[in-house]
Residue frames as qw, qx, qy, qz and C-alpha x, y, z in Angstrom:
[[0.000, 0.884, 0.467, 0.000, 0.00, 0.00, 0.00],
 [0.329, -0.757, 0.078, 0.559, 2.79, 2.44, 0.88],
 [0.349, -0.161, 0.578, 0.720, 4.37, 2.11, -2.55],
 [0.165, 0.591, 0.700, 0.367, 1.01, 2.46, -4.30],
 [0.148, -0.911, -0.298, 0.243, 0.35, 5.65, -2.33],
 [0.352, -0.568, 0.314, 0.675, 3.77, 7.01, -3.31],
 [0.322, 0.192, 0.704, 0.603, 3.03, 6.18, -6.96],
 [0.052, 0.794, 0.585, 0.155, -0.28, 8.06, -6.81],
 [0.259, -0.855, -0.065, 0.444, 1.35, 11.06, -5.16],
 [0.380, -0.305, 0.506, 0.712, 4.03, 11.14, -7.87],
 [0.229, 0.427, 0.724, 0.490, 1.42, 10.89, -10.63],
 [0.061, -0.884, -0.459, 0.061, -0.72, 13.64, -9.10],
 [0.326, -0.709, 0.142, 0.609, 2.26, 15.94, -8.69],
 [0.333, -0.056, 0.635, 0.695, 3.17, 15.36, -12.34],
 [0.125, 0.646, 0.691, 0.299, -0.41, 16.02, -13.46],
 [0.166, -0.906, -0.271, 0.281, -0.69, 19.25, -11.46],
 [0.363, -0.541, 0.338, 0.680, 2.67, 20.38, -12.81],
 [0.331, 0.263, 0.697, 0.578, 1.49, 19.71, -16.36],
 [0.016, 0.843, 0.520, 0.138, -1.41, 22.12, -15.80],
 [0.056, -0.958, 0.110, -0.259, 0.71, 24.71, -13.96],
 [0.680, 0.287, -0.488, 0.467, 4.43, 24.37, -13.19],
 [0.068, 0.275, -0.489, 0.825, 3.95, 26.62, -10.14],
 [0.533, -0.457, -0.573, -0.423, 0.79, 24.92, -8.91],
 [0.555, -0.367, -0.596, 0.449, 1.88, 24.81, -5.27],
 [0.181, -0.241, -0.196, 0.933, 1.95, 28.61, -5.16],
 [0.105, -0.306, -0.560, -0.763, -1.26, 29.09, -7.18],
 [0.273, 0.035, 0.507, -0.817, -3.65, 28.97, -4.23],
 [0.421, -0.126, -0.719, -0.538, -6.03, 26.52, -5.90],
 [0.572, -0.225, 0.362, -0.701, -9.27, 25.95, -3.97],
 [0.291, 0.109, -0.943, -0.122, -8.97, 22.16, -3.87],
 [0.154, 0.214, 0.802, -0.536, -11.54, 21.97, -1.07],
 [0.496, 0.404, 0.076, -0.765, -14.10, 23.64, -3.34],
 [0.484, 0.295, -0.709, -0.419, -13.50, 21.06, -6.04],
 [0.106, 0.005, -0.968, 0.228, -14.04, 18.35, -3.43],
 [0.309, 0.321, 0.640, -0.626, -17.42, 19.53, -2.18],
 [0.545, 0.419, -0.233, -0.688, -18.68, 20.10, -5.73],
 [0.389, 0.210, -0.876, -0.192, -17.67, 16.52, -6.52],
 [0.118, 0.111, 0.863, -0.478, -19.59, 15.45, -3.40],
 [0.517, 0.384, 0.226, -0.731, -22.77, 16.95, -4.87],
 [0.563, 0.389, -0.562, -0.464, -22.19, 15.13, -8.15],
 [0.167, 0.147, -0.964, 0.145, -21.51, 11.92, -6.25],
 [0.326, 0.208, 0.680, -0.623, -24.77, 12.22, -4.33],
 [0.611, 0.403, -0.119, -0.671, -26.69, 12.61, -7.58],
 [0.503, 0.308, -0.777, -0.221, -25.16, 9.37, -8.86],
 [0.032, 0.021, -0.922, 0.385, -25.90, 7.62, -5.58],
 [0.320, -0.504, -0.654, -0.465, -29.48, 8.90, -5.48],
 [0.106, -0.129, -0.578, 0.799, -31.30, 11.04, -2.93],
 [0.375, -0.071, -0.187, -0.905, -34.62, 12.03, -4.53],
 [0.284, 0.116, 0.865, -0.398, -37.55, 10.55, -2.67],
 [0.560, 0.477, 0.214, -0.642, -40.07, 11.52, -5.35],
 [0.720, 0.501, -0.370, -0.307, -38.67, 9.19, -8.05],
 [0.979, -0.133, 0.118, 0.096, -37.26, 5.68, -8.30],
 [0.241, 0.837, -0.486, 0.074, -33.47, 5.69, -8.07],
 [0.963, -0.178, -0.001, 0.201, -30.78, 3.05, -7.84],
 [0.333, -0.794, 0.355, 0.364, -27.17, 3.93, -7.02],
 [0.754, 0.626, -0.186, 0.078, -24.94, 4.05, -10.11],
 [0.783, -0.545, 0.161, 0.251, -22.02, 2.40, -8.34],
 [0.732, 0.255, 0.199, 0.599, -19.62, 2.75, -11.26],
 [0.156, 0.764, 0.090, 0.620, -20.16, 6.51, -11.35],
 [0.593, -0.799, 0.006, -0.100, -20.08, 6.72, -7.54],
 [0.843, -0.272, 0.154, 0.438, -16.64, 5.11, -7.60],
 [0.533, 0.478, 0.177, 0.675, -15.45, 7.47, -10.34],
 [0.159, -0.880, -0.056, -0.444, -16.53, 10.49, -8.30],
 [0.753, -0.638, 0.094, 0.131, -14.66, 9.10, -5.29],
 [0.775, 0.090, 0.176, 0.600, -11.57, 8.79, -7.50],
 [0.231, 0.734, 0.131, 0.625, -11.97, 12.45, -8.53],
 [0.485, -0.851, 0.012, -0.200, -12.22, 13.48, -4.88],
 [0.861, -0.331, 0.125, 0.366, -9.04, 11.50, -4.17],
 [0.577, 0.473, 0.127, 0.653, -7.23, 13.48, -6.91],
 [0.064, -0.817, -0.010, -0.572, -8.11, 16.76, -5.23],
 [0.737, -0.673, 0.004, -0.064, -7.52, 15.42, -1.72],
 [0.842, -0.190, 0.099, 0.496, -3.99, 14.26, -2.34],
 [0.381, 0.633, 0.082, 0.668, -3.31, 17.55, -4.11],
 [0.399, -0.860, 0.024, -0.318, -4.05, 19.26, -0.78],
 [0.854, -0.447, 0.132, 0.230, -1.51, 16.95, 0.87],
 [0.743, 0.239, 0.171, 0.601, 1.08, 17.60, -1.85],
 [0.096, 0.875, 0.077, 0.469, 0.62, 21.35, -1.51],
 [0.554, -0.810, 0.159, -0.107, 2.08, 21.09, 1.99],
 [0.511, -0.561, 0.625, 0.185, 5.02, 18.82, 1.20],
 [0.678, 0.526, -0.434, -0.276, 6.87, 17.04, -1.61],
 [0.132, -0.386, 0.895, -0.182, 8.10, 14.27, 0.70],
 [0.690, -0.002, -0.506, -0.517, 6.18, 11.40, -0.87],
 [0.504, -0.011, -0.830, 0.241, 7.28, 8.83, 1.71],
 [0.003, -0.097, -0.592, 0.800, 6.12, 10.92, 4.68],
 [0.507, 0.085, -0.067, -0.855, 2.84, 11.83, 2.99],
 [0.652, 0.017, -0.691, -0.310, 2.17, 8.20, 2.07],
 [0.331, -0.066, -0.822, 0.459, 2.77, 7.14, 5.67],
 [0.209, 0.124, 0.386, -0.890, 0.34, 9.78, 6.94],
 [0.609, 0.091, -0.321, -0.720, -2.33, 8.88, 4.39],
 [0.552, 0.020, -0.832, -0.053, -1.95, 5.18, 5.13],
 [0.121, -0.090, -0.762, 0.630, -2.51, 5.69, 8.86],
 [0.366, 0.200, 0.240, -0.876, -5.73, 7.65, 8.25],
 [0.548, 0.115, -0.590, -0.582, -7.11, 5.27, 5.65],
 [0.456, -0.119, -0.877, 0.098, -7.54, 2.65, 8.37],
 [0.142, 0.102, 0.527, -0.831, -9.58, 4.90, 10.68],
 [0.065, -0.433, -0.853, -0.284, -13.20, 3.75, 10.56],
 [0.113, 0.224, 0.291, -0.923, -15.50, 6.79, 10.62],
 [0.232, -0.266, -0.737, -0.577, -18.47, 5.25, 8.80],
 [0.340, -0.032, 0.406, -0.848, -21.86, 6.29, 10.12],
 [0.417, 0.242, 0.861, -0.162, -23.86, 3.53, 8.48],
 [0.478, 0.759, 0.419, -0.140, -25.70, 5.74, 5.99],
 [0.614, 0.176, 0.304, 0.707, -23.82, 6.72, 2.85],
 [0.111, 0.790, 0.298, 0.525, -25.69, 9.96, 2.24],
 [0.460, -0.886, -0.048, -0.044, -25.22, 11.22, 5.80],
 [0.757, -0.354, 0.213, 0.506, -21.55, 10.19, 5.80],
 [0.499, 0.425, 0.325, 0.682, -21.06, 12.05, 2.52],
 [0.104, -0.894, -0.204, -0.385, -22.70, 15.17, 3.92],
 [0.641, -0.739, 0.065, 0.199, -20.50, 15.01, 7.02],
 [0.720, -0.033, 0.286, 0.632, -17.44, 14.64, 4.81],
 [0.280, 0.662, 0.301, 0.627, -18.50, 17.66, 2.72],
 [0.362, -0.910, -0.124, -0.158, -19.14, 19.68, 5.90],
 [0.736, -0.515, 0.156, 0.411, -15.71, 18.80, 7.28],
 [0.603, 0.268, 0.321, 0.679, -14.18, 19.80, 3.96],
 [0.059, 0.818, 0.252, 0.514, -15.92, 23.19, 3.96],
 [0.521, -0.853, -0.043, -0.017, -15.06, 23.91, 7.58],
 [0.706, -0.505, 0.289, 0.404, -11.41, 22.90, 7.42],
 [0.487, 0.805, -0.253, -0.223, -10.63, 23.49, 3.72],
 [0.160, -0.517, 0.839, 0.052, -8.54, 20.33, 4.13],
 [0.637, 0.116, -0.678, -0.346, -8.81, 16.68, 3.09],
 [0.686, -0.334, 0.446, -0.467, -10.73, 14.53, 5.57],
 [0.329, 0.359, -0.854, -0.182, -8.85, 11.29, 4.76],
 [0.148, 0.048, 0.925, -0.346, -10.59, 9.21, 7.44],
 [0.529, 0.435, 0.344, -0.642, -13.99, 10.44, 6.25],
 [0.524, 0.508, -0.493, -0.474, -13.04, 9.57, 2.68],
 [0.121, 0.222, -0.967, 0.033, -11.95, 6.09, 3.77],
 [0.372, 0.232, 0.731, -0.523, -15.37, 5.63, 5.38],
 [0.601, 0.524, -0.023, -0.604, -17.07, 6.57, 2.10],
 [0.343, 0.426, -0.796, -0.260, -14.88, 4.05, 0.28],
 [0.091, -0.021, 0.965, -0.246, -15.98, 1.29, 2.65],
 [0.474, 0.397, 0.514, -0.594, -19.66, 2.19, 2.38],
 [0.581, 0.584, -0.228, -0.519, -19.43, 2.25, -1.43],
 [0.952, 0.020, 0.303, 0.042, -17.55, -1.07, -1.52],
 [0.550, 0.774, -0.264, 0.169, -14.42, 0.46, -3.07],
 [0.852, -0.417, 0.040, 0.315, -11.30, -1.31, -1.82],
 [0.248, -0.799, 0.294, 0.463, -7.80, 0.15, -1.91],
 [0.481, -0.085, 0.702, 0.519, -6.57, -1.91, -4.86],
 [0.320, 0.681, 0.608, 0.253, -9.54, -0.70, -6.92],
 [0.089, -0.954, -0.065, 0.280, -8.86, 2.87, -5.80],
 [0.392, -0.546, 0.504, 0.542, -5.29, 2.52, -7.04],
 [0.447, 0.208, 0.743, 0.453, -6.18, 0.92, -10.38],
 [0.206, 0.811, 0.523, 0.160, -8.91, 3.41, -11.16],
 [0.207, -0.888, 0.051, 0.407, -6.87, 6.36, -9.95],
 [0.417, -0.328, 0.584, 0.615, -4.04, 5.47, -12.34],
 [0.338, 0.459, 0.720, 0.396, -6.53, 5.07, -15.20],
 [0.041, 0.930, 0.364, -0.039, -8.22, 8.42, -14.45],
 [0.341, -0.723, 0.252, 0.546, -4.80, 10.06, -14.18],
 [0.415, 0.020, 0.677, 0.608, -4.08, 8.82, -17.70],
 [0.188, 0.733, 0.607, 0.242, -7.39, 10.28, -18.90],
 [0.170, -0.927, -0.124, 0.310, -6.57, 13.61, -17.25],
 [0.386, -0.457, 0.480, 0.641, -3.19, 13.67, -19.00],
 [0.348, 0.341, 0.736, 0.470, -4.94, 12.75, -22.26],
 [0.066, 0.889, 0.452, -0.040, -7.39, 15.61, -21.80],
 [0.246, -0.825, 0.147, 0.488, -4.56, 18.10, -21.26],
 [0.412, -0.206, 0.649, 0.605, -2.72, 16.80, -24.32],
 [0.193, 0.432, 0.741, 0.477, -5.84, 17.34, -26.42],
 [0.017, 0.408, 0.189, 0.893, -6.75, 20.90, -25.46],
 [0.395, -0.616, -0.673, 0.107, -8.71, 20.59, -22.19],
 [0.332, -0.515, -0.240, 0.753, -7.16, 23.72, -20.68],
 [0.054, -0.128, 0.340, 0.930, -7.63, 25.69, -23.90],
 [0.523, 0.344, 0.375, -0.684, -11.27, 24.61, -24.30],
 [0.500, 0.412, -0.527, -0.551, -10.86, 22.64, -27.53],
 [0.041, -0.116, 0.989, -0.080, -11.16, 19.15, -26.02],
 [0.640, -0.142, -0.388, -0.648, -14.29, 17.17, -26.89],
 [0.308, -0.275, 0.777, -0.475, -15.63, 15.36, -23.82],
 [0.779, 0.224, 0.420, -0.408, -18.53, 13.52, -25.49],
 [0.024, 0.352, -0.826, -0.439, -17.43, 10.76, -27.84],
 [0.332, -0.146, -0.820, -0.443, -20.23, 9.29, -29.92],
 [0.553, -0.535, -0.298, -0.565, -22.76, 10.41, -27.32],
 [0.820, -0.466, -0.295, 0.153, -20.89, 9.07, -24.27],
 [0.219, -0.934, 0.277, -0.057, -18.62, 10.91, -21.84],
 [0.475, 0.585, -0.638, 0.158, -14.92, 10.08, -21.94],
 [0.388, -0.400, 0.697, -0.452, -15.22, 8.68, -18.38],
 [0.878, 0.122, 0.299, -0.352, -17.57, 5.99, -19.71],
 [0.761, 0.557, -0.333, 0.002, -15.16, 5.11, -22.50],
 [0.045, 0.612, -0.714, 0.337, -12.39, 4.85, -19.92],
 [0.640, -0.203, 0.614, -0.415, -14.39, 2.32, -17.89],
 [0.908, 0.357, 0.044, -0.215, -15.11, 0.29, -21.04],
 [0.505, 0.656, -0.540, 0.149, -11.39, 0.22, -21.84],
 [0.245, -0.486, 0.736, -0.402, -10.56, -0.96, -18.33],
 [0.823, 0.018, 0.416, -0.386, -13.16, -3.73, -18.60],
 [0.853, 0.497, -0.125, -0.101, -11.63, -4.94, -21.88],
 [0.351, 0.673, -0.606, 0.238, -7.99, -4.96, -20.78],
 [0.877, -0.270, -0.374, 0.137, -6.49, -7.81, -18.80],
 [0.575, -0.780, 0.022, 0.245, -4.20, -7.15, -15.85],
 [0.668, -0.192, 0.331, 0.638, -0.98, -7.43, -17.85],
 [0.345, 0.524, 0.443, 0.640, -2.33, -5.19, -20.62],
 [0.197, -0.910, -0.351, -0.095, -3.62, -2.52, -18.27],
 [0.567, -0.189, -0.057, 0.800, -0.61, -0.21, -18.42],
 [0.034, 0.724, 0.136, -0.675, -0.63, 3.59, -18.59],
 [0.015, -0.357, 0.593, 0.722, 0.69, 3.42, -22.15],
 [0.035, 0.255, 0.918, 0.301, -1.96, 0.95, -23.28],
 [0.048, 0.708, 0.609, -0.355, -4.82, 2.92, -21.70],
 [0.021, 0.657, -0.123, -0.743, -3.57, 6.12, -23.37],
 [0.029, -0.158, 0.771, 0.616, -3.30, 4.36, -26.74],
 [0.041, 0.462, 0.882, 0.081, -6.85, 3.01, -26.46],
 [0.040, 0.758, 0.361, -0.543, -8.17, 6.45, -25.54],
 [0.022, -0.503, 0.408, 0.762, -6.36, 7.96, -28.51],
 [0.057, 0.099, 0.884, 0.454, -7.83, 5.39, -30.91],
 [0.037, 0.645, 0.754, -0.121, -11.38, 6.02, -29.69],
 [0.025, -0.730, -0.134, 0.670, -10.98, 9.80, -29.68],
 [0.029, -0.359, 0.559, 0.747, -9.68, 9.88, -33.24],
 [0.015, -0.202, -0.896, -0.394, -12.41, 7.58, -34.56],
 [0.100, -0.647, -0.749, 0.102, -15.37, 9.09, -32.70],
 [0.120, -0.784, -0.224, 0.567, -14.68, 12.84, -32.54]]
């Protein structure tokens, strides 16, 4: 786990640097990105009592991955010592702060985020457990989403020229289809990027 955490921290640092070489001094409101993602997550999970809803677990997990991106960016803003950060994250990931109800736990996590403007790692770990997302899946999907984020930047995301809908489906959905098709040995960063490129060129 420690090495996987270090890998994710390295990848996130590289991604943030690709967007802005001086990102640590930019004053980005990572906490704001987190609570907005919480609202999107709740929509995918379902909260409307006036209509039939079933949790879209795949999308719930993707939103949790997005929150993780922003959360570890908060950690990286304070330090570039990957080993020390990984150790701190690891210790908090094993704190059980689940409240039994996913919606209420998510709201508490969002509240903690707004009040502290920090990353509530233990609260996030509780959401992972309630959603059935284990650490290995977090790692695999984080790496895949990191590749998609790099792909977006390479294809004009920051400039506004990137096309997010490919043949009527969001790029996130295409990413999940690619992951489902690749075996463990094939599921490398390079292979995922190549598959995204092929789909983007043929559908957009």
